[in-house]
Phi, psi and omega in degrees: 000144182253126177245129184223136176250127179226163170292134184284156173273175175300323177294324179296322179297322175297321178298317179299321178295322177294321177296320178298321177297321178299330179279356180085017184277347174056058177291160177293150185300328183239015184302323189296336178296319177287323178301314182295323179293331183296319184192088188301337181270008190271355189251116186249137180238134173256128182243133177253113185051041176087350181263127178294126184228338179219158179206165174199151171243140183220083188275134176266132173240125179057215182256350191233348186245143169227154177225130185253135179205186177051034179278099188223133168245132179294149187308324186288348182242006181294141180081008183250005174092359181282326179297315182294332178291317179289329175300311181297321178296319179293314180296328177297325178295332183257016182304135179088356180254158168283115186257132176247158173202163171247107188261131174292157187305318186295338185254357188297323179296321178294322179294323178296322177296335181268009175101007178268153175227152183284136175254316176195177174252139169261118183252115178286126176248133184230157175149187176266113186287139174293147177297142181229139179286151175280126181302151179302137178083001182249139174240143175256129182231158173295128183297336181285350178269356184266141176307129189296326181297325178291319179294317180295322178294322177293316178302323183295339177293335189245355180231141192294338182222161173295143179216053189298316182297316177298312186296319180299320178287320185300324184271349187246354181294158176294166175061038178203166174223146180229133182226152172237155171255133181239132178222126181054038176080000182242152177290132179232010178180156181203133180207150176231136174240130180231148181290142179225175177296325178248228182300140176296134183268139174251123178178129002284168168226098179248139180198154179280346180201160176300325181295320177292319177301315180297320180292326177293315178299315180297316180295319179292320178298319179293320182292321184268346184075021182292126178278328180222144181231160176224133181228127176271103190255131178287129184285354173286343175262089184301320177299331178294314180296320178295322179297316181304314180295322183293326182264009170094019179262146184240146177298139181223345189194148183217140172228164174254126170283123185231148179225153172275340180239201182289159175298132177299152179268099178226174181277085183292331181295333180262001183268096182264342178200130180286158185291309187201137176288342180275322185237009174097000000 
């Protein structure tokens, strides 16, 4: 049998999203278009006698950061060594960078053996969010109406590197809505909600306060008509976890954010929901 690892096509990236859905990860319906725009060479597929059986994504951000995701082996080839081969190929692409990932519980010990260490846990909270009032002095606007340089600069406060190509696609794709909170002429919050096979996912969710975060979730749910939402919340932000409980969301899934190097220096107090478990 012949095993070959190649850079994936745009169709392969769609395949990876279907595999992720099979694993119960509930990716957004149109997320892969933004993923592909972020770093088209980052998606690796392993084929056994021409059949795609394993995959990984290894996205480069700036000069120093990498993010690993979509590490999936199809059930029929698990335990046969094909997954570790695509893992090694992916990690070689990110050599010399601080690499991050969101690891499911079952794989965290293996990631530690590969040089990763836990930074925090992302706890997915799901449910029907309670309506929340917009705080005094705050306005909610469509994020697509904001000058992009201002939006990108705000995003950069909460993410370790610039990701303009990804962000431009992330806010404009179909089946989603993006909103910002504005206070005294400055951005005080930013969130995107996108349709998924199950609960609509919110990410990112950045805000200057829990009240602003709650108003963004409420506003997006009202705009999209989402009956249920899911937010991957970092447990290092205790007000975020408290907010989830306050608006009626319950824990449903957990991953560990892990890095090979130091924790990036970002505004963790304003990080109420990570953008994507696949790309950080």
